C-alpha positions, 0 to 999 in steps of 0.5 A: 144724065139719070134722076138719082134719088140719093142728093135729095136723100141725103139733103133730107138727111142732114138735118138728125143726128145720131140723136134723133135716130135713136129716139125714132128706133126707141118709139119705134119699138115701143109701138112693136113690143106694144102688141105682145102685151107684156110689160116686163118685155117693154121695160127690158126694152125701156132698159137697152134705149136707156144704156144706148143712149148713156152709152153713145158718144156726147159728140153722136147725140148732136148739139145738145148732147145732154137731153139724151143722157137726161131721157137715158139716166131717166129710163135707167132708173124707171125701166126696174120700176116697171119691171119689178111691179109686172107680172108678166 
């Protein structure tokens, strides 16, 4: 029988849920947008992920969905303020 890494990957990923994946994607997108140097782009990115965190069904966010909901609401409050104070 040939070695297949799929059980190893499955054992690693079984501990995570959609909320963790969204959080990692948000962090990576912020890191990817920073070299552009535009606070408006960062704030648009934050608003988008805030909406995603709020709209994602609670059953997909894991055992504590309220943490991700509060993060989404905080992003929806702070990101427009960042957008309005940005010059570029």
